[in-house]
C-alpha positions as CSV (number, residue, x, y, z in Angstrom):
1,M,187.2,-100.1,72.8
2,A,185.8,-96.7,73.6
3,F,182.2,-95.9,74.1
4,I,182.3,-94.1,70.7
5,S,183.1,-97.1,68.6
6,E,185.2,-95.4,65.9
7,Y,187.8,-94.3,68.4
8,A,190.2,-95.9,70.9
9,Y,189.6,-93.1,73.3
10,D,186.5,-91.1,74.0
11,I,188.3,-88.1,75.6
12,F,191.8,-86.7,75.4
13,I,192.6,-84.4,78.3
14,S,195.0,-81.7,77.4
15,Y,196.6,-79.7,80.3
16,A,199.7,-78.0,81.5
17,H,201.7,-80.2,83.9
18,V,202.4,-77.2,86.0
19,D,198.7,-77.0,86.8
20,N,198.8,-80.5,88.4
21,L,201.7,-79.7,90.8
22,T,201.1,-79.9,94.6
23,V,203.1,-78.8,97.6
24,N,203.2,-82.3,99.0
25,S,204.1,-85.1,96.8
26,D,201.6,-87.4,98.4
27,E,198.7,-85.2,97.4
28,S,196.7,-85.5,94.2
29,G,196.8,-82.4,91.9
30,W,193.6,-80.8,90.7
31,V,194.0,-82.4,87.2
32,D,194.3,-85.9,88.8
33,Q,191.1,-85.1,90.8
34,F,189.3,-83.7,87.8
35,H,190.1,-86.9,85.8
36,K,188.8,-89.1,88.6
37,H,185.6,-87.1,89.0
38,L,185.0,-87.0,85.3
39,T,185.5,-90.8,85.0
40,L,183.1,-91.4,87.9
41,G,180.5,-88.9,86.7
42,L,180.5,-90.3,83.2
43,G,180.4,-93.9,84.4
44,R,177.3,-93.0,86.6
45,R,175.7,-91.2,83.7
46,I,175.9,-94.2,81.3
47,G,175.3,-96.7,84.1
48,R,178.6,-98.6,83.8
49,M,182.1,-97.9,84.9
50,G,185.0,-98.4,82.5
51,R,183.1,-97.8,79.3
52,I,184.3,-94.2,78.7
53,K,188.0,-94.3,77.8
54,I,189.9,-91.2,78.8
55,W,193.5,-90.5,78.0
56,R,195.9,-88.0,79.4
57,D,199.6,-87.8,79.7
58,E,200.3,-88.6,83.3
59,R,204.0,-88.7,82.4
60,L,205.2,-90.8,79.6
61,D,208.1,-93.1,80.5
62,G,211.5,-92.2,79.1
63,S,211.4,-94.9,76.3
64,Q,208.4,-93.3,74.5
65,L,208.7,-90.6,71.9
66,F,206.7,-87.8,73.4
67,D,205.5,-86.2,70.2
68,E,204.6,-89.4,68.5
69,V,202.6,-90.9,71.4
70,L,200.7,-87.6,71.9
71,K,199.9,-87.3,68.2
72,K,198.7,-90.9,68.1
73,R,196.5,-90.5,71.2
74,I,195.0,-87.3,69.8
75,E,194.2,-89.0,66.5
76,Q,192.6,-91.9,68.4
77,S,190.3,-89.6,70.4
78,A,186.7,-88.4,69.7
79,I,186.7,-85.4,72.1
80,F,189.3,-83.0,73.2
81,L,189.2,-81.3,76.6
82,A,191.5,-78.3,77.0
83,L,192.0,-77.5,80.7
84,N,192.7,-73.9,80.1
85,S,194.8,-71.8,82.4
86,A,197.7,-69.4,82.3
87,G,200.0,-72.4,82.2
88,Y,198.0,-73.9,79.3
89,T,198.1,-70.7,77.3
90,E,201.9,-70.4,77.8
91,S,202.6,-74.0,76.9
92,E,203.6,-74.4,73.2
93,Y,203.0,-78.2,73.6
94,C,199.4,-77.6,74.7
95,Q,198.8,-75.3,71.8
96,Q,200.3,-77.9,69.4
97,E,197.9,-80.5,70.8
98,L,194.9,-78.3,70.3
99,R,196.0,-77.4,66.7
100,H,196.6,-81.1,65.9
101,F,193.2,-82.1,67.1
102,Y,191.5,-79.3,65.2
103,K,193.4,-80.3,62.0
104,K,192.5,-84.0,62.4
105,C,188.8,-83.1,62.9
106,Q,188.8,-81.2,59.6
107,S,190.0,-84.2,57.7
108,E,187.5,-86.6,59.3
109,K,184.1,-87.4,58.0
110,T,182.5,-86.4,61.3
111,G,184.2,-83.0,61.3
112,L,184.6,-80.6,64.2
113,D,180.9,-80.6,65.1
114,I,178.4,-83.4,66.0
115,D,174.9,-82.1,65.6
116,D,175.1,-78.8,67.4
117,Q,178.0,-79.7,69.7
118,R,181.7,-79.1,69.2
119,R,184.3,-81.8,69.8
120,I,186.6,-79.4,71.5
121,F,185.7,-78.3,75.0
122,N,187.5,-75.4,76.7
123,I,187.3,-75.9,80.5
């Protein structure tokens, strides 16, 4: 269960896979590092590791339907982080993820805003 009880995931990270590429295959890409730092920072902030559930497509295995898995994870997420870049802007998949989250928020009781905060973050 996520920290935000109505959802399976607190955060969905949307990014272009090209942005996580490295020269050496044994290195972590910046998206990997961002995910680790975000997990650690949020765990410290609430005082407990593992309570904040973050999902991102680290590479779905070949047996999963890419579109269906992503749609399901987006629908199960409270917050959407868009790691914006030239690669992100050029990726039709990333744009579809953003549109899908936006549309889902419009149909939810909570809506797109919680108090004075948006549920979509452009990073």
